[in-house]
N, CA, C and O atoms as a GROMACS GRO file, in nm:
protein
  452
    1CYS      N    1   0.083  -0.119   0.000
    1CYS     CA    2   0.000   0.000   0.000
    1CYS      C    3   0.088   0.126   0.000
    1CYS      O    4   0.061   0.221  -0.073
    2VAL      N    5   0.192   0.124   0.083
    2VAL     CA    6   0.282   0.240   0.089
    2VAL      C    7   0.355   0.257  -0.044
    2VAL      O    8   0.369   0.368  -0.094
    3ALA      N    9   0.402   0.146  -0.101
    3ALA     CA   10   0.473   0.154  -0.229
    3ALA      C   11   0.382   0.209  -0.339
    3ALA      O   12   0.425   0.290  -0.421
    4ALA      N   13   0.258   0.166  -0.340
    4ALA     CA   14   0.164   0.216  -0.441
    4ALA      C   15   0.143   0.366  -0.425
    4ALA      O   16   0.131   0.438  -0.525
    5SER      N   17   0.140   0.414  -0.303
    5SER     CA   18   0.124   0.558  -0.280
    5SER      C   19   0.245   0.635  -0.331
    5SER      O   20   0.230   0.742  -0.390
    6TRP      N   21   0.365   0.581  -0.310
    6TRP     CA   22   0.487   0.647  -0.360
    6TRP      C   23   0.489   0.648  -0.512
    6TRP      O   24   0.522   0.749  -0.574
    7PHE      N   25   0.452   0.535  -0.573
    7PHE     CA   26   0.448   0.530  -0.719
    7PHE      C   27   0.345   0.630  -0.773
    7PHE      O   28   0.369   0.696  -0.874
    8ALA      N   29   0.231   0.640  -0.707
    8ALA     CA   30   0.128   0.735  -0.751
    8ALA      C   31   0.182   0.878  -0.744
    8ALA      O   32   0.158   0.957  -0.835
    9ALA      N   33   0.253   0.911  -0.638
    9ALA     CA   34   0.310   1.046  -0.626
    9ALA      C   35   0.413   1.071  -0.736
    9ALA      O   36   0.420   1.181  -0.791
   10THR      N   37   0.492   0.970  -0.769
   10THR     CA   38   0.593   0.984  -0.874
   10THR      C   39   0.528   1.010  -1.009
   10THR      O   40   0.568   1.100  -1.081
   11PHE      N   41   0.427   0.931  -1.043
   11PHE     CA   42   0.361   0.949  -1.173
   11PHE      C   43   0.279   1.078  -1.176
   11PHE      O   44   0.265   1.138  -1.283
   12LEU      N   45   0.226   1.121  -1.063
   12LEU     CA   46   0.156   1.249  -1.059
   12LEU      C   47   0.254   1.362  -1.090
   12LEU      O   48   0.221   1.456  -1.163
   13ALA      N   49   0.374   1.355  -1.034
   13ALA     CA   50   0.476   1.456  -1.063
   13ALA      C   51   0.512   1.457  -1.211
   13ALA      O   52   0.532   1.563  -1.270
   14ARG      N   53   0.521   1.339  -1.271
   14ARG     CA   54   0.552   1.330  -1.414
   14ARG      C   55   0.439   1.387  -1.499
   14ARG      O   56   0.465   1.449  -1.602
   15VAL      N   57   0.315   1.368  -1.457
   15VAL     CA   58   0.201   1.422  -1.530
   15VAL      C   59   0.202   1.575  -1.523
   15VAL      O   60   0.172   1.642  -1.621
   16LEU      N   61   0.238   1.628  -1.407
   16LEU     CA   62   0.237   1.773  -1.389
   16LEU      C   63   0.354   1.842  -1.459
   16LEU      O   64   0.350   1.963  -1.481
   17ASP      N   65   0.458   1.767  -1.495
   17ASP     CA   66   0.573   1.825  -1.564
   17ASP      C   67   0.546   1.825  -1.714
   17ASP      O   68   0.570   1.726  -1.783
   18VAL      N   69   0.496   1.936  -1.764
   18VAL     CA   70   0.465   1.947  -1.906
   18VAL      C   71   0.577   2.017  -1.983
   18VAL      O   72   0.558   2.055  -2.099
   19SER      N   73   0.693   2.035  -1.920
   19SER     CA   74   0.802   2.106  -1.989
   19SER      C   75   0.848   2.037  -2.117
   19SER      O   76   0.880   2.108  -2.212
   20PRO      N   77   0.852   1.900  -2.126
   20PRO     CA   78   0.889   1.841  -2.255
   20PRO      C   79   0.790   1.878  -2.367
   20PRO      O   80   0.831   1.901  -2.481
   21ILE      N   81   0.663   1.882  -2.334
   21ILE     CA   82   0.564   1.919  -2.435
   21ILE      C   83   0.584   2.064  -2.477
   21ILE      O   84   0.578   2.097  -2.595
   22MET      N   85   0.606   2.151  -2.380
   22MET     CA   86   0.628   2.292  -2.412
   22MET      C   87   0.755   2.309  -2.496
   22MET      O   88   0.757   2.388  -2.590
   23MET      N   89   0.859   2.236  -2.462
   23MET     CA   90   0.986   2.249  -2.534
   23MET      C   91   0.973   2.198  -2.678
   23MET      O   92   1.026   2.261  -2.770
   24HIS      N   93   0.904   2.087  -2.698
   24HIS     CA   94   0.900   2.024  -2.831
   24HIS      C   95   0.783   2.069  -2.918
   24HIS      O   96   0.790   2.059  -3.040
   25CYS      N   97   0.676   2.118  -2.857
   25CYS     CA   98   0.554   2.143  -2.936
   25CYS      C   99   0.526   2.289  -2.966
   25CYS      O  100   0.449   2.318  -3.058
   26VAL      N  101   0.586   2.381  -2.894
   26VAL     CA  102   0.554   2.522  -2.915
   26VAL      C  103   0.595   2.568  -3.055
   26VAL      O  104   0.517   2.632  -3.125
   27HIS      N  105   0.717   2.534  -3.096
   27HIS     CA  106   0.767   2.582  -3.225
   27HIS      C  107   0.746   2.482  -3.339
   27HIS      O  108   0.743   2.521  -3.456
   28SER      N  109   0.732   2.356  -3.306
   28SER     CA  110   0.712   2.257  -3.413
   28SER      C  111   0.608   2.154  -3.368
   28SER      O  112   0.643   2.042  -3.331
   29PRO      N  113   0.479   2.193  -3.371
   29PRO     CA  114   0.373   2.106  -3.320
   29PRO      C  115   0.352   1.977  -3.399
   29PRO      O  116   0.287   1.885  -3.348
   30HIS      N  117   0.404   1.968  -3.519
   30HIS     CA  118   0.385   1.847  -3.599
   30HIS      C  119   0.510   1.760  -3.605
   30HIS      O  120   0.520   1.669  -3.687
   31SER      N  121   0.607   1.788  -3.516
   31SER     CA  122   0.731   1.711  -3.518
   31SER      C  123   0.716   1.579  -3.443
   31SER      O  124   0.624   1.562  -3.363
   32ALA      N  125   0.806   1.488  -3.472
   32ALA     CA  126   0.804   1.358  -3.404
   32ALA      C  127   0.832   1.374  -3.256
   32ALA      O  128   0.774   1.302  -3.174
   33SER      N  129   0.920   1.467  -3.220
   33SER     CA  130   0.952   1.485  -3.078
   33SER      C  131   0.831   1.541  -3.002
   33SER      O  132   0.812   1.508  -2.885
   34CYS      N  133   0.750   1.624  -3.067
   34CYS     CA  134   0.628   1.673  -3.004
   34CYS      C  135   0.530   1.557  -2.983
   34CYS      O  136   0.472   1.541  -2.876
   35GLY      N  137   0.514   1.476  -3.086
   35GLY     CA  138   0.425   1.360  -3.074
   35GLY      C  139   0.469   1.266  -2.964
   35GLY      O  140   0.387   1.217  -2.887
   36ALA      N  141   0.599   1.240  -2.957
   36ALA     CA  142   0.651   1.151  -2.853
   36ALA      C  143   0.627   1.210  -2.714
   36ALA      O  144   0.595   1.136  -2.621
   37SER      N  145   0.642   1.341  -2.700
   37SER     CA  146   0.619   1.405  -2.570
   37SER      C  147   0.474   1.396  -2.528
   37SER      O  148   0.444   1.374  -2.410
   38VAL      N  149   0.383   1.414  -2.622
   38VAL     CA  150   0.240   1.404  -2.592
   38VAL      C  151   0.204   1.261  -2.553
   38VAL      O  152   0.128   1.240  -2.458
   39VAL      N  153   0.257   1.164  -2.624
   39VAL     CA  154   0.229   1.024  -2.592
   39VAL      C  155   0.291   0.986  -2.457
   39VAL      O  156   0.235   0.905  -2.384
   40ASP      N  157   0.407   1.045  -2.423
   40ASP     CA  158   0.466   1.022  -2.291
   40ASP      C  159   0.372   1.072  -2.180
   40ASP      O  160   0.360   1.008  -2.076
   41LEU      N  161   0.306   1.186  -2.204
   41LEU     CA  162   0.209   1.236  -2.106
   41LEU      C  163   0.093   1.138  -2.092
   41LEU      O  164   0.049   1.110  -1.980
   42LEU      N  165   0.043   1.086  -2.204
   42LEU     CA  166  -0.064   0.986  -2.199
   42LEU      C  167  -0.017   0.862  -2.122
   42LEU      O  168  -0.092   0.806  -2.042
   43SER      N  169   0.106   0.822  -2.145
   43SER     CA  170   0.162   0.708  -2.073
   43SER      C  171   0.165   0.734  -1.923
   43SER      O  172   0.125   0.649  -1.844
   44SER      N  173   0.212   0.851  -1.884
   44SER     CA  174   0.219   0.885  -1.741
   44SER      C  175   0.080   0.887  -1.678
   44SER      O  176   0.063   0.839  -1.566
   45LEU      N  177  -0.017   0.942  -1.749
   45LEU     CA  178  -0.155   0.942  -1.698
   45LEU      C  179  -0.207   0.799  -1.681
   45LEU      O  180  -0.275   0.768  -1.583
   46SER      N  181  -0.175   0.714  -1.776
   46SER     CA  182  -0.220   0.574  -1.769
   46SER      C  183  -0.152   0.500  -1.655
   46SER      O  184  -0.216   0.423  -1.583
   47TRP      N  185  -0.020   0.523  -1.639
   47TRP     CA  186   0.051   0.459  -1.527
   47TRP      C  187  -0.006   0.508  -1.394
   47TRP      O  188  -0.022   0.430  -1.300
   48LEU      N  189  -0.037   0.638  -1.385
   48LEU     CA  190  -0.097   0.692  -1.263
   48LEU      C  191  -0.230   0.624  -1.234
   48LEU      O  192  -0.258   0.586  -1.120
   49SER      N  193  -0.312   0.609  -1.337
   49SER     CA  194  -0.440   0.541  -1.321
   49SER      C  195  -0.422   0.396  -1.274
   49SER      O  196  -0.494   0.349  -1.186
   50ALA      N  197  -0.325   0.327  -1.334
   50ALA     CA  198  -0.300   0.187  -1.296
   50ALA      C  199  -0.254   0.177  -1.152
   50ALA      O  200  -0.301   0.090  -1.077
   51VAL      N  201  -0.162   0.263  -1.111
   51VAL     CA  202  -0.109   0.258  -0.974
   51VAL      C  203  -0.218   0.287  -0.873
   51VAL      O  204  -0.226   0.221  -0.769
   52ILE      N  205  -0.303   0.386  -0.902
   52ILE     CA  206  -0.413   0.416  -0.810
   52ILE      C  207  -0.511   0.299  -0.804
   52ILE      O  208  -0.558   0.265  -0.696
   53SER      N  209  -0.540   0.239  -0.917
   53SER     CA  210  -0.630   0.124  -0.918
   53SER      C  211  -0.573   0.008  -0.836
   53SER      O  212  -0.645  -0.054  -0.757
   54PHE      N  213  -0.444  -0.019  -0.854
   54PHE     CA  214  -0.383  -0.129  -0.779
   54PHE      C  215  -0.371  -0.095  -0.630
   54PHE      O  216  -0.372  -0.185  -0.547
   55ALA      N  217  -0.359   0.034  -0.596
   55ALA     CA  218  -0.359   0.074  -0.454
   55ALA      C  219  -0.496   0.046  -0.392
   55ALA      O  220  -0.505   0.006  -0.276
   56VAL      N  221  -0.601   0.068  -0.470
   56VAL     CA  222  -0.737   0.039  -0.422
   56VAL      C  223  -0.752  -0.111  -0.398
   56VAL      O  224  -0.828  -0.152  -0.310
   57VAL      N  225  -0.680  -0.192  -0.474
   57VAL     CA  226  -0.685  -0.337  -0.455
   57VAL      C  227  -0.604  -0.377  -0.333
   57VAL      O  228  -0.649  -0.458  -0.252
   58ASP      N  229  -0.484  -0.321  -0.318
   58ASP     CA  230  -0.391  -0.364  -0.213
   58ASP      C  231  -0.420  -0.308  -0.075
   58ASP      O  232  -0.396  -0.375   0.025
   59CYS      N  233  -0.472  -0.187  -0.067
   59CYS     CA  234  -0.484  -0.120   0.063
   59CYS      C  235  -0.602  -0.168   0.148
   59CYS      O  236  -0.583  -0.186   0.269
   60PRO      N  237  -0.721  -0.190   0.094
   60PRO     CA  238  -0.830  -0.235   0.181
   60PRO      C  239  -0.817  -0.383   0.220
   60PRO      O  240  -0.732  -0.455   0.169
   61THR      N  241  -0.903  -0.424   0.310
   61THR     CA  242  -0.896  -0.561   0.359
   61THR      C  243  -0.966  -0.662   0.268
   61THR      O  244  -0.932  -0.780   0.273
   62HIS      N  245  -1.061  -0.621   0.186
   62HIS     CA  246  -1.126  -0.715   0.094
   62HIS      C  247  -1.101  -0.674  -0.050
   62HIS      O  248  -1.091  -0.555  -0.082
   63PRO      N  249  -1.091  -0.774  -0.138
   63PRO     CA  250  -1.057  -0.748  -0.278
   63PRO      C  251  -1.160  -0.662  -0.350
   63PRO      O  252  -1.278  -0.662  -0.314
   64ASN      N  253  -1.114  -0.590  -0.448
   64ASN     CA  254  -1.200  -0.504  -0.529
   64ASN      C  255  -1.177  -0.541  -0.675
   64ASN      O  256  -1.085  -0.488  -0.739
   65GLN      N  257  -1.260  -0.631  -0.727
   65GLN     CA  258  -1.242  -0.682  -0.863
   65GLN      C  259  -1.248  -0.573  -0.970
   65GLN      O  260  -1.168  -0.577  -1.063
   66PRO      N  261  -1.339  -0.475  -0.962
   66PRO     CA  262  -1.337  -0.370  -1.065
   66PRO      C  263  -1.206  -0.292  -1.068
   66PRO      O  264  -1.161  -0.249  -1.174
   67ALA      N  265  -1.143  -0.273  -0.951
   67ALA     CA  266  -1.015  -0.201  -0.947
   67ALA      C  267  -0.904  -0.284  -1.013
   67ALA      O  268  -0.815  -0.227  -1.076
   68VAL      N  269  -0.910  -0.416  -0.999
   68VAL     CA  270  -0.812  -0.503  -1.066
   68VAL      C  271  -0.827  -0.489  -1.218
   68VAL      O  272  -0.728  -0.477  -1.290
   69CYS      N  273  -0.951  -0.489  -1.264
   69CYS     CA  274  -0.978  -0.474  -1.406
   69CYS      C  275  -0.930  -0.337  -1.456
   69CYS      O  276  -0.864  -0.327  -1.559
   70SER      N  277  -0.964  -0.233  -1.382
   70SER     CA  278  -0.924  -0.097  -1.418
   70SER      C  279  -0.772  -0.083  -1.424
   70SER      O  280  -0.717  -0.022  -1.515
   71GLY      N  281  -0.705  -0.140  -1.324
   71GLY     CA  282  -0.559  -0.135  -1.320
   71GLY      C  283  -0.496  -0.206  -1.438
   71GLY      O  284  -0.399  -0.158  -1.496
   72GLY      N  285  -0.551  -0.320  -1.474
   72GLY     CA  286  -0.499  -0.396  -1.588
   72GLY      C  287  -0.517  -0.323  -1.720
   72GLY      O  288  -0.426  -0.320  -1.803
   73ILE      N  289  -0.633  -0.264  -1.740
   73ILE     CA  290  -0.658  -0.189  -1.863
   73ILE      C  291  -0.568  -0.066  -1.870
   73ILE      O  292  -0.510  -0.037  -1.974
   74SER      N  293  -0.555   0.005  -1.758
   74SER     CA  294  -0.469   0.124  -1.755
   74SER      C  295  -0.323   0.088  -1.781
   74SER      O  296  -0.252   0.160  -1.852
   75LYS      N  297  -0.279  -0.024  -1.725
   75LYS     CA  298  -0.142  -0.069  -1.746
   75LYS      C  299  -0.119  -0.106  -1.893
   75LYS      O  300  -0.013  -0.078  -1.949
   76LEU      N  301  -0.218  -0.168  -1.955
   76LEU     CA  302  -0.210  -0.202  -2.097
   76LEU      C  303  -0.198  -0.076  -2.183
   76LEU      O  304  -0.115  -0.069  -2.274
   77ILE      N  305  -0.281   0.024  -2.155
   77ILE     CA  306  -0.276   0.150  -2.230
   77ILE      C  307  -0.140   0.218  -2.209
   77ILE      O  308  -0.083   0.270  -2.304
   78ALA      N  309  -0.090   0.217  -2.086
   78ALA     CA  310   0.041   0.278  -2.058
   78ALA      C  311   0.152   0.208  -2.135
   78ALA      O  312   0.241   0.273  -2.190
   79GLY      N  313   0.147   0.076  -2.141
   79GLY     CA  314   0.248   0.001  -2.215
   79GLY      C  315   0.245   0.031  -2.364
   79GLY      O  316   0.349   0.048  -2.427
   80ILE      N  317   0.125   0.038  -2.420
   80ILE     CA  318   0.112   0.071  -2.562
   80ILE      C  319   0.162   0.213  -2.589
   80ILE      O  320   0.229   0.237  -2.689
   81ALA      N  321   0.131   0.305  -2.499
   81ALA     CA  322   0.178   0.443  -2.515
   81ALA      C  323   0.331   0.448  -2.506
   81ALA      O  324   0.394   0.522  -2.582
   82ASP      N  325   0.391   0.371  -2.415
   82ASP     CA  326   0.537   0.367  -2.404
   82ASP      C  327   0.600   0.316  -2.533
   82ASP      O  328   0.699   0.372  -2.580
   83VAL      N  329   0.543   0.210  -2.590
   83VAL     CA  330   0.596   0.155  -2.715
   83VAL      C  331   0.582   0.258  -2.828
   83VAL      O  332   0.674   0.275  -2.908
   84SER      N  333   0.468   0.325  -2.834
   84SER     CA  334   0.446   0.426  -2.940
   84SER      C  335   0.545   0.541  -2.929
   84SER      O  336   0.602   0.584  -3.030
   85SER      N  337   0.565   0.590  -2.809
   85SER     CA  338   0.659   0.700  -2.789
   85SER      C  339   0.801   0.660  -2.824
   85SER      O  340   0.874   0.735  -2.889
   86THR      N  341   0.841   0.541  -2.780
   86THR     CA  342   0.976   0.493  -2.809
   86THR      C  343   0.994   0.470  -2.958
   86THR      O  344   1.100   0.504  -3.013
   87ALA      N  345   0.895   0.414  -3.024
   87ALA     CA  346   0.905   0.390  -3.168
   87ALA      C  347   0.919   0.522  -3.244
   87ALA      O  348   0.996   0.532  -3.340
   88THR      N  349   0.845   0.624  -3.202
   88THR     CA  350   0.855   0.756  -3.265
   88THR      C  351   0.994   0.814  -3.246
   88THR      O  352   1.052   0.869  -3.340
   89THR      N  353   1.047   0.803  -3.127
   89THR     CA  354   1.180   0.855  -3.097
   89THR      C  355   1.288   0.781  -3.175
   89THR      O  356   1.377   0.843  -3.233
   90VAL      N  357   1.279   0.648  -3.177
   90VAL     CA  358   1.379   0.568  -3.249
   90VAL      C  359   1.371   0.595  -3.399
   90VAL      O  360   1.474   0.608  -3.466
   91ALA      N  361   1.251   0.604  -3.452
   91ALA     CA  362   1.236   0.630  -3.596
   91ALA      C  363   1.300   0.763  -3.633
   91ALA      O  364   1.369   0.773  -3.735
   92GLY      N  365   1.278   0.863  -3.552
   92GLY     CA  366   1.338   0.993  -3.579
   92GLY      C  367   1.488   0.993  -3.562
   92GLY      O  368   1.560   1.055  -3.640
   93ALA      N  369   1.537   0.924  -3.459
   93ALA     CA  370   1.680   0.922  -3.432
   93ALA      C  371   1.756   0.838  -3.534
   93ALA      O  372   1.873   0.865  -3.560
   94CYS      N  373   1.692   0.738  -3.592
   94CYS     CA  374   1.761   0.648  -3.684
   94CYS      C  375   1.736   0.682  -3.831
   94CYS      O  376   1.788   0.615  -3.920
   95SER      N  377   1.659   0.785  -3.856
   95SER     CA  378   1.630   0.825  -3.994
   95SER      C  379   1.758   0.868  -4.064
   95SER      O  380   1.844   0.930  -4.003
   96ASN      N  381   1.770   0.836  -4.191
   96ASN     CA  382   1.889   0.872  -4.269
   96ASN      C  383   1.905   1.022  -4.288
   96ASN      O  384   2.017   1.068  -4.313
   97ASN      N  385   1.798   1.098  -4.277
   97ASN     CA  386   1.809   1.242  -4.300
   97ASN      C  387   1.828   1.322  -4.172
   97ASN      O  388   1.813   1.444  -4.173
   98GLN      N  389   1.859   1.256  -4.061
   98GLN     CA  390   1.884   1.325  -3.935
   98GLN      C  391   2.030   1.364  -3.925
   98GLN      O  392   2.119   1.289  -3.966
   99THR      N  393   2.055   1.481  -3.870
   99THR     CA  394   2.192   1.523  -3.840
   99THR      C  395   2.210   1.516  -3.689
   99THR      O  396   2.112   1.506  -3.615
  100SER      N  397   2.331   1.521  -3.645
  100SER     CA  398   2.356   1.512  -3.500
  100SER      C  399   2.294   1.630  -3.427
  100SER      O  400   2.255   1.616  -3.311
  101ASP      N  401   2.283   1.748  -3.492
  101ASP     CA  402   2.220   1.863  -3.427
  101ASP      C  403   2.071   1.841  -3.406
  101ASP      O  404   2.017   1.885  -3.305
  102SER      N  405   2.005   1.775  -3.500
  102SER     CA  406   1.860   1.757  -3.488
  102SER      C  407   1.823   1.651  -3.385
  102SER      O  408   1.708   1.643  -3.345
  103LEU      N  409   1.919   1.570  -3.343
  103LEU     CA  410   1.890   1.468  -3.242
  103LEU      C  411   1.870   1.528  -3.104
  103LEU      O  412   1.821   1.461  -3.014
  104ASP      N  413   1.908   1.655  -3.086
  104ASP     CA  414   1.886   1.721  -2.958
  104ASP      C  415   1.739   1.732  -2.926
  104ASP      O  416   1.702   1.750  -2.809
  105ASP      N  417   1.652   1.722  -3.027
  105ASP     CA  418   1.508   1.731  -3.004
  105ASP      C  419   1.450   1.607  -2.939
  105ASP      O  420   1.336   1.610  -2.892
  106PHE      N  421   1.524   1.498  -2.936
  106PHE     CA  422   1.470   1.371  -2.888
  106PHE      C  423   1.518   1.343  -2.746
  106PHE      O  424   1.634   1.364  -2.713
  107ASP      N  425   1.427   1.294  -2.663
  107ASP     CA  426   1.460   1.251  -2.529
  107ASP      C  427   1.494   1.104  -2.536
  107ASP      O  428   1.406   1.018  -2.530
  108LEU      N  429   1.623   1.073  -2.549
  108LEU     CA  430   1.664   0.935  -2.570
  108LEU      C  431   1.666   0.855  -2.441
  108LEU      O  432   1.688   0.734  -2.443
  109GLU      N  433   1.644   0.921  -2.327
  109GLU     CA  434   1.640   0.849  -2.200
  109GLU      C  435   1.504   0.786  -2.175
  109GLU      O  436   1.492   0.698  -2.090
  110GLY      N  437   1.402   0.830  -2.245
  110GLY     CA  438   1.269   0.773  -2.228
  110GLY      C  439   1.196   0.833  -2.110
  110GLY      O  440   1.250   0.921  -2.042
  111PRO      N  441   1.075   0.786  -2.084
  111PRO     CA  442   0.991   0.845  -1.980
  111PRO      C  443   1.043   0.823  -1.840
  111PRO      O  444   1.009   0.902  -1.750
  112GLN      N  445   1.124   0.720  -1.815
  112GLN     CA  446   1.174   0.697  -1.681
  112GLN      C  447   1.304   0.772  -1.656
  112GLN      O  448   1.357   0.765  -1.546
  113GLY      N  449   1.358   0.844  -1.757
  113GLY     CA  450   1.487   0.912  -1.748
  113GLY      C  451   1.484   1.034  -1.669
  113GLY      O  452   1.587   1.100  -1.654
   0.00000   0.00000   0.00000
C-alpha cells in the first residue's frame, strides 16, 4: 500500500511536468519529438491510473475486482503508449536524413529518465 502511494506520487509529478511538451511542441507542433512528448504524457496518466487502481486493490482488507480490471486496462494502455513514444523517438533518431544537431530534439532516455 505504501509503495503504491509512492508510485502514484511519482507518476503524478511526471504528469504535472509538461516542460517536454512545451519544449518540443511550441515551435514545431507536428514534429516527431512533439508527438513523442504528448504520448509520454498519456503514458504517465495511464501509469498513474494503474497505480491508483492497484492501490485500491492492495490497501483495503477485501478485494476489489473492478479495481483489478481498471488497473490492468490502464497498465495495458500505458504500455502501448510507451511503445508508441519509443518507436517515434527511435524512428526519428535512426532516420537517414537526421543530423547530429537535430537529435537534440529527442529525449533518448525515455519516460523513466
